[in-house]
C-alpha positions as CSV (number, residue, x, y, z in Angstrom):
1,M,102.5,-28.6,-74.7
2,T,103.1,-32.5,-73.8
3,F,102.3,-34.6,-71.0
4,R,104.9,-37.6,-69.8
5,N,104.0,-39.9,-66.9
6,R,106.4,-40.7,-64.3
7,R,108.2,-43.4,-66.1
8,G,108.8,-41.1,-69.3
9,R,110.1,-38.3,-67.0
10,A,112.4,-40.2,-65.4
11,A,114.0,-41.8,-68.3
12,A,114.0,-37.9,-70.0
13,Y,116.4,-37.7,-66.0
14,A,118.3,-40.4,-66.6
15,A,119.3,-39.0,-70.2
16,K,120.9,-36.2,-69.1
17,H,122.4,-37.5,-65.4
18,E,124.2,-39.6,-63.6
19,D,122.5,-42.6,-62.2
20,A,122.8,-41.8,-58.5
21,Q,121.1,-38.9,-58.7
22,L,118.1,-40.9,-60.9
23,Y,118.6,-43.3,-58.2
24,E,117.9,-40.5,-55.7
25,I,115.1,-39.3,-57.9
26,L,113.1,-42.0,-57.8
27,Q,113.5,-43.5,-54.5
28,R,111.8,-40.1,-53.1
29,Q,108.7,-41.4,-55.9
30,R,108.3,-44.4,-54.7
31,R,108.0,-42.6,-50.6
32,R,105.3,-40.0,-51.9
33,R,103.8,-42.9,-53.6
34,H,102.6,-44.1,-49.7
35,V,101.1,-40.0,-49.3
36,V,97.8,-38.9,-49.5
37,S,97.9,-35.8,-52.1
38,R,96.7,-32.4,-49.9
39,P,93.4,-32.5,-52.8
40,L,92.2,-35.4,-51.9
41,L,92.7,-35.4,-48.2
42,G,90.5,-32.5,-48.4
43,C,88.2,-34.5,-50.6
44,L,87.8,-37.7,-48.7
45,L,87.5,-35.4,-45.3
46,L,84.6,-32.9,-46.3
47,L,83.5,-36.2,-47.4
48,W,83.5,-38.0,-43.9
49,F,82.1,-34.5,-42.6
50,F,79.1,-34.6,-45.4
51,R,78.6,-38.5,-44.8
52,K,78.4,-38.5,-40.7
53,S,76.4,-35.4,-41.0
54,V,73.3,-38.0,-41.8
55,L,73.7,-38.2,-38.0
56,L,72.6,-34.5,-37.9
57,R,69.1,-32.6,-36.8
58,S,68.4,-29.9,-38.7
59,T,67.8,-27.0,-36.7
60,S,68.0,-23.6,-38.8
61,N,66.7,-22.3,-41.9
62,F,66.5,-25.5,-44.5
63,R,62.2,-24.6,-44.9
64,A,60.9,-28.3,-44.8
65,A,57.4,-29.8,-43.4
66,E,57.3,-31.8,-40.2
67,I,56.0,-35.2,-41.6
68,N,53.2,-36.6,-40.2
69,F,54.9,-40.3,-38.9
70,S,50.4,-41.1,-38.2
71,N,49.4,-40.9,-41.7
72,R,50.7,-43.8,-43.2
73,S,47.5,-44.2,-46.0
74,L,49.8,-45.5,-48.7
75,Q,51.7,-48.5,-46.5
76,Q,48.0,-49.5,-46.1
77,H,46.0,-48.5,-49.2
78,H,48.3,-49.7,-51.5
79,H,48.6,-53.2,-54.1
80,K,52.1,-54.0,-55.6
81,L,52.1,-55.0,-59.4
82,F,55.2,-56.9,-60.3
83,F,55.9,-58.5,-63.1
84,Q,56.3,-61.7,-64.5
85,Q,59.6,-60.9,-66.5
86,P,62.3,-58.8,-65.4
87,V,61.5,-54.8,-65.8
88,Y,62.9,-52.3,-64.5
89,G,63.1,-48.4,-63.8
90,P,59.3,-48.5,-64.7
91,E,59.2,-44.1,-63.9
92,T,55.8,-44.1,-65.7
93,A,53.1,-45.1,-66.2
94,V,51.1,-44.8,-69.6
95,I,47.8,-45.5,-70.5
96,G,47.3,-46.9,-74.2
97,K,44.6,-46.0,-77.0
98,Q,42.6,-49.2,-75.7
99,Q,43.2,-48.5,-71.4
100,Q,46.1,-50.8,-71.9
101,L,48.5,-50.4,-68.9
102,L,51.7,-49.8,-70.3
103,V,55.6,-48.5,-68.8
104,L,58.7,-47.1,-69.9
105,T,61.5,-48.9,-68.2
106,E,65.2,-48.1,-68.0
107,D,66.8,-50.2,-70.9
108,G,64.7,-48.6,-73.3
109,K,61.0,-50.9,-73.9
110,L,57.8,-49.9,-74.5
111,V,55.9,-52.4,-72.3
112,E,52.6,-53.9,-71.5
113,L,51.1,-55.2,-68.8
114,L,49.0,-58.1,-69.2
115,V,46.7,-57.5,-66.2
116,D,43.8,-60.1,-66.5
117,A,39.5,-60.1,-65.1
118,K,41.1,-61.5,-62.2
119,N,44.2,-59.5,-61.8
120,K,42.4,-55.7,-62.3
121,K,39.8,-57.3,-59.4
122,K,42.1,-57.8,-57.2
123,T,44.1,-54.2,-58.1
124,N,40.7,-52.6,-57.7
125,A,40.5,-53.3,-54.4
126,S,41.4,-50.7,-51.5
127,T,40.7,-52.7,-47.8
128,A,44.5,-54.1,-47.8
129,S,47.6,-53.8,-49.6
130,S,48.9,-56.9,-51.6
131,N,51.2,-58.2,-54.3
132,T,50.2,-59.6,-57.9
133,T,52.7,-60.9,-60.4
134,V,51.3,-60.3,-64.1
135,D,52.6,-61.0,-67.7
136,T,54.2,-58.8,-69.9
137,R,54.5,-58.2,-73.4
138,I,57.6,-55.6,-74.8
139,V,55.5,-53.8,-77.5
140,Q,58.1,-51.7,-79.0
141,E,61.7,-51.5,-78.6
142,L,62.4,-47.9,-78.2
143,G,66.1,-47.3,-78.9
144,I,69.2,-46.4,-77.5
145,G,68.0,-43.6,-75.2
146,R,66.4,-43.9,-71.9
147,P,63.3,-43.1,-72.3
148,L,60.8,-41.5,-69.1
149,G,58.1,-39.5,-68.7
150,G,55.2,-40.6,-71.9
151,R,51.7,-39.6,-72.9
152,Y,49.2,-41.2,-75.5
153,T,46.6,-38.4,-77.6
154,S,44.0,-39.1,-79.4
155,H,44.3,-36.3,-81.6
156,E,47.2,-37.8,-83.6
157,H,46.5,-41.3,-82.1
158,T,50.5,-41.2,-80.9
159,L,52.7,-41.7,-78.0
160,Y,55.0,-39.1,-76.5
161,I,57.9,-39.8,-75.0
162,A,60.6,-37.6,-72.7
163,D,63.5,-38.9,-73.8
164,A,65.7,-37.9,-71.3
165,V,69.0,-38.9,-73.9
166,L,67.2,-38.8,-77.4
167,G,65.1,-35.4,-77.0
168,L,60.5,-35.0,-77.4
169,T,60.5,-38.7,-79.1
170,R,57.0,-40.3,-80.4
171,L,55.8,-43.5,-81.9
172,R,52.8,-42.9,-84.1
173,Q,50.3,-46.3,-84.0
174,Y,52.6,-47.8,-81.4
175,T,51.0,-51.0,-81.6
176,D,52.4,-51.6,-85.4
177,T,54.8,-53.6,-85.5
178,Q,56.5,-51.8,-88.3
179,S,56.6,-47.8,-86.4
180,R,59.7,-46.3,-85.5
181,V,60.5,-43.8,-83.0
182,E,60.6,-40.4,-84.5
183,L,62.8,-37.9,-83.1
184,V,60.1,-34.8,-82.5
185,A,62.6,-31.7,-81.3
186,N,66.5,-32.2,-79.4
187,M,66.8,-28.3,-79.8
188,V,64.8,-25.2,-79.1
189,T,64.7,-22.2,-80.7
190,V,65.1,-19.4,-78.2
191,L,65.0,-15.4,-78.9
192,T,67.5,-12.9,-77.0
193,E,66.0,-10.1,-76.1
194,D,66.9,-8.2,-78.8
195,G,64.9,-10.8,-81.1
196,I,67.8,-12.7,-82.8
197,P,67.2,-16.4,-83.0
198,Y,69.5,-19.2,-82.0
199,E,69.3,-22.9,-81.3
200,S,69.8,-24.3,-77.7
201,P,70.3,-28.1,-77.2
202,L,67.8,-29.8,-74.8
203,R,69.9,-32.3,-72.2
204,Y,67.5,-33.8,-70.1
205,V,63.5,-34.7,-71.4
206,N,62.2,-35.5,-68.3
207,A,58.6,-35.1,-68.7
208,V,55.7,-34.7,-71.1
209,A,51.7,-33.5,-71.1
210,V,49.1,-33.6,-73.4
211,G,46.7,-30.1,-73.6
212,P,43.2,-31.1,-74.2
213,K,42.2,-28.2,-76.7
214,T,44.5,-27.6,-78.6
215,G,47.2,-30.9,-78.5
216,H,50.6,-29.2,-77.8
217,I,53.0,-30.9,-76.6
218,Y,54.4,-29.3,-72.8
219,F,57.8,-30.9,-71.2
220,T,60.4,-30.0,-69.5
221,D,63.7,-29.6,-69.9
222,S,65.5,-30.9,-66.3
223,T,68.9,-29.4,-67.1
224,D,72.0,-28.4,-69.4
225,L,73.6,-31.6,-67.9
226,A,73.3,-35.3,-69.6
227,P,72.7,-37.8,-68.3
228,P,76.1,-40.3,-68.5
229,R,75.7,-43.9,-69.5
230,I,77.7,-46.8,-67.5
231,R,77.8,-49.9,-67.5
232,K,74.9,-52.0,-65.1
233,D,74.5,-55.6,-64.0
234,G,76.8,-56.5,-68.0
235,K,74.9,-53.8,-69.8
236,Y,74.7,-50.3,-70.6
237,V,71.7,-47.6,-69.5
238,W,72.0,-44.0,-69.0
239,D,72.6,-43.1,-65.3
240,T,69.8,-40.2,-64.7
241,L,70.0,-40.6,-60.8
242,Y,73.3,-39.7,-61.0
243,A,73.1,-36.1,-63.5
244,S,70.3,-35.7,-61.2
245,K,72.6,-35.7,-58.5
246,L,75.6,-33.0,-60.5
247,D,72.4,-30.6,-60.6
248,L,71.8,-30.7,-57.3
249,I,75.5,-30.2,-56.2
250,R,76.0,-27.3,-59.0
251,G,72.7,-25.8,-57.4
252,Q,72.6,-23.8,-60.8
253,V,68.8,-23.1,-62.0
254,T,69.2,-23.7,-65.8
255,G,65.5,-26.4,-65.8
256,R,63.5,-25.3,-68.7
257,V,59.7,-25.7,-69.7
258,C,59.0,-25.7,-73.8
259,E,55.9,-26.4,-76.2
260,Y,55.8,-28.2,-79.2
261,N,53.4,-27.9,-81.7
262,P,52.4,-31.0,-83.8
263,R,50.4,-28.2,-86.4
264,T,53.7,-26.2,-87.5
265,G,56.4,-28.3,-86.3
266,H,57.6,-25.0,-83.5
267,V,59.3,-25.5,-80.5
268,R,59.3,-22.7,-78.3
269,V,60.5,-22.0,-74.0
270,L,57.4,-21.2,-72.2
271,A,59.3,-20.3,-69.1
272,D,62.9,-21.2,-67.8
273,G,65.1,-20.4,-64.3
274,I,64.0,-24.2,-62.4
275,H,66.1,-26.1,-60.7
276,F,65.6,-29.5,-62.1
277,A,62.8,-29.0,-63.8
278,N,60.6,-32.4,-63.4
279,G,57.0,-33.1,-63.9
280,I,54.5,-31.5,-65.9
281,A,50.7,-31.9,-66.4
282,V,48.8,-29.4,-68.0
283,D,45.1,-28.3,-66.5
284,P,43.0,-31.6,-68.0
285,V,39.8,-29.5,-68.7
286,H,40.0,-25.9,-70.4
287,E,44.3,-26.3,-70.6
288,Q,44.6,-22.6,-69.1
289,W,47.4,-23.6,-66.7
290,L,50.2,-26.2,-66.3
291,V,52.0,-27.7,-62.7
292,V,55.0,-28.3,-62.9
293,A,58.0,-29.8,-60.4
294,E,60.9,-28.3,-59.5
295,T,62.4,-30.9,-57.6
296,F,65.0,-29.4,-55.9
297,G,63.4,-26.4,-55.4
298,S,61.3,-28.4,-53.8
299,R,58.2,-26.3,-55.0
300,L,55.4,-26.9,-57.5
301,L,55.0,-24.2,-59.9
302,H,51.6,-23.0,-61.3
303,Y,51.8,-21.3,-64.7
304,S,48.6,-19.9,-66.6
305,L,48.7,-20.2,-69.8
306,S,48.9,-17.1,-73.0
307,T,47.1,-17.7,-76.1
308,T,49.4,-16.2,-78.0
309,T,52.1,-19.0,-80.4
310,A,54.7,-16.9,-81.3
311,P,58.2,-17.5,-79.7
312,L,58.7,-15.8,-76.1
313,K,62.0,-13.1,-75.6
314,P,63.1,-14.1,-72.0
315,S,60.9,-11.5,-70.7
316,E,58.1,-12.5,-72.0
317,Y,57.8,-16.2,-70.4
318,L,55.6,-17.1,-68.5
319,S,56.0,-16.2,-64.2
320,P,55.2,-19.0,-62.1
321,E,52.5,-18.8,-59.0
322,I,53.5,-21.1,-56.1
323,L,51.5,-23.4,-55.6
324,V,53.1,-25.8,-52.7
325,D,56.3,-23.9,-51.3
326,A,59.3,-25.5,-49.8
327,D,58.3,-25.3,-46.3
328,E,54.8,-27.3,-46.9
329,M,56.7,-30.1,-48.9
330,T,57.9,-33.2,-47.4
331,G,60.6,-33.9,-49.7
332,Y,62.0,-34.1,-53.1
333,V,58.7,-34.1,-55.6
334,D,59.2,-36.2,-58.9
335,N,56.3,-36.0,-61.4
336,V,53.0,-34.5,-61.5
337,D,49.2,-35.4,-62.9
338,C,46.1,-33.8,-62.3
339,A,42.5,-34.9,-63.5
340,S,38.8,-34.2,-62.9
341,H,36.8,-36.5,-60.0
342,Q,33.3,-35.4,-59.8
343,G,33.8,-31.6,-61.5
344,T,36.5,-31.1,-58.8
345,T,40.7,-31.4,-59.8
346,Y,42.6,-32.6,-58.6
347,C,46.7,-32.4,-58.8
348,Y,49.0,-35.3,-57.3
349,G,52.8,-34.6,-57.0
350,A,55.2,-37.5,-56.5
351,I,57.4,-37.0,-53.6
352,V,60.7,-40.2,-54.2
353,N,62.5,-39.7,-51.0
354,A,63.0,-36.9,-48.1
355,F,65.2,-34.2,-48.1
356,S,69.0,-35.0,-48.6
357,P,71.2,-34.4,-45.2
358,I,74.3,-33.3,-48.1
359,H,72.0,-30.7,-49.1
360,R,70.3,-29.0,-45.8
361,L,74.0,-28.7,-44.7
362,L,75.5,-26.6,-48.0
363,V,72.3,-24.3,-47.8
364,K,73.1,-23.5,-44.1
365,L,76.9,-22.7,-44.9
366,P,78.5,-19.3,-45.2
367,S,77.6,-18.2,-49.4
368,F,81.7,-18.9,-50.0
369,L,81.6,-21.9,-48.1
370,E,78.4,-23.5,-50.3
371,Q,81.0,-22.4,-52.8
372,M,83.5,-24.7,-52.0
373,A,81.6,-27.2,-50.4
374,R,80.0,-27.4,-53.7
375,S,83.0,-27.5,-55.5
376,V,84.5,-30.1,-53.7
377,L,81.9,-32.3,-54.1
378,W,81.5,-31.5,-57.4
379,H,84.6,-33.1,-58.6
380,L,84.4,-36.3,-56.5
381,P,84.5,-39.4,-58.4
382,R,81.6,-41.5,-59.4
383,S,82.4,-44.1,-57.0
384,L,82.0,-41.9,-53.6
385,A,79.0,-39.4,-55.1
386,P,77.2,-40.0,-51.2
387,P,74.4,-43.0,-52.0
388,V,70.4,-42.8,-52.6
389,V,68.8,-44.1,-49.3
390,P,65.2,-44.5,-49.4
391,K,63.5,-42.3,-46.1
392,Y,60.5,-41.3,-47.0
393,T,57.7,-41.4,-49.9
394,G,54.5,-40.0,-50.4
395,I,52.1,-38.1,-53.0
396,V,51.4,-34.8,-52.4
397,R,47.3,-34.0,-53.6
398,V,46.3,-30.7,-54.3
399,N,42.9,-29.1,-54.9
400,M,43.1,-27.1,-57.6
401,E,40.0,-25.0,-56.6
402,T,40.7,-24.4,-52.8
403,R,44.3,-24.8,-53.0
404,H,44.1,-27.9,-50.2
405,M,46.6,-29.4,-49.7
406,D,47.2,-33.0,-47.7
407,Y,49.0,-36.4,-48.2
408,I,49.3,-40.0,-48.9
409,Q,52.1,-41.1,-47.6
410,D,54.7,-44.2,-46.5
411,P,56.2,-41.6,-43.5
412,T,59.0,-44.3,-43.1
413,A,59.8,-45.9,-46.7
414,S,59.4,-48.8,-44.9
415,V,57.0,-50.2,-47.3
416,V,56.6,-48.6,-49.9
417,Q,59.8,-46.8,-51.8
418,M,61.5,-44.4,-54.2
419,I,58.2,-43.8,-56.3
420,S,58.9,-41.1,-58.2
421,G,56.0,-41.2,-61.0
422,V,52.3,-41.0,-61.0
423,T,49.3,-41.3,-63.5
424,V,46.0,-41.3,-62.3
425,H,43.5,-42.9,-64.0
426,Q,39.6,-43.6,-63.2
427,N,40.2,-43.5,-60.1
428,R,43.7,-44.7,-59.2
429,L,46.7,-43.6,-58.7
430,Y,49.8,-45.5,-60.4
431,L,52.9,-45.2,-59.5
432,G,56.2,-46.1,-60.9
433,S,59.6,-45.5,-60.1
434,L,63.4,-45.1,-61.5
435,T,65.1,-47.9,-59.2
436,N,61.8,-50.4,-58.8
437,D,60.9,-53.9,-60.1
438,H,57.3,-53.0,-59.7
439,I,54.4,-50.3,-59.9
440,V,52.4,-49.3,-57.1
441,V,49.1,-49.2,-57.8
442,Y,46.6,-46.7,-55.2
443,D,42.6,-46.5,-55.2
444,L,41.7,-43.2,-54.5
445,E,38.1,-43.9,-53.7
446,Q,38.3,-43.7,-49.7
447,E,41.3,-41.3,-50.1
448,L,38.3,-39.0,-52.0
449,A,35.3,-39.2,-49.9
450,R,37.8,-39.1,-47.3
451,S,38.8,-35.7,-48.1
452,E,35.6,-34.3,-49.3
453,G,33.8,-34.8,-45.9
454,K,36.2,-32.5,-44.1
């Protein structure tokens, strides 16, 4: 079938009819240009309604924890590290081979923060909030992808990187200028219930963790929606945030947890059915469990690991235990990390923002209206996508022995905003972000002493 534009259709019509008839047709077309089509009008009205709904108060069935506005611990005891040279979107802080502080950036660079002794002493202070500007050094250019999560493993002296575009990648001897990015996996072998294998693409690899005992690499594949390429500030970048918005609007659970075995080179699926599988952390002592952040399910999930290394059928996938449920969560949990302190293991989840008013409204609608609204929002152009407005950020902390949980937070996001990454090292939290131009350092000594004294 051939499609013509308006001018082409008018020319074809003119070849068969009188000029007067053509003139009348063109006049009607000119008048229609000033009329908004019904589908477009419906989309605009629905968008206006959703934007107005920001002013509405949640009254019923969106499960969420009440925010304690008197808890301003993240505001009061943090330190911001700004960069001398521009560095954008450092979501994950990585602790390197010699305890260097590294970040992965929006434009695909591995950057070292050159924190001198004076700044280290200032960074370690926990009495008041302050800012420091530090110099940086580009360690490696990682290529065209968008690195999000990263972890260094002494098993192979290798830095593993979760790249939302390329897949699971790695850098051997990353300090060597001759080192090059290796693609570990952009596909995973999946079994049907009948045991038939097929290859499934990894569309949005997000976070990575390294098993302390086996050296196995655990990583998340957030969704089957790949991030689009856009032009921003004169350069092309991958819009991972927009892809996550689409996944939230669509409402399908396509996130997975995968495992890579460096000895065999095999990649397998451990769990699926996760609504945007985001951060992942492994038991730092015995490697007996995983903690996974389900961002749009607003939960922290706990998976017990088995000793089998064979590919799993869907009925054999790991079943989650809910570590923190949606009605205990104050916002969208993003990345996670776990570490031991004086024999007790704590897990930390970065909460990037409060729940979206649109999300709150969608789940209140009857099923058919919800699907209709999701369909309309899905087809809106990117320029009309609702913006992300910082309203809350914080860290949810879980004692893995007692399952007691508490929050380190900025309840209004007035001082600290859009924290999406967390790395624990030497009783400090290094908090990264997809959107900020700095990282936040939070000292845990006072908080841990206070929680253990309760």
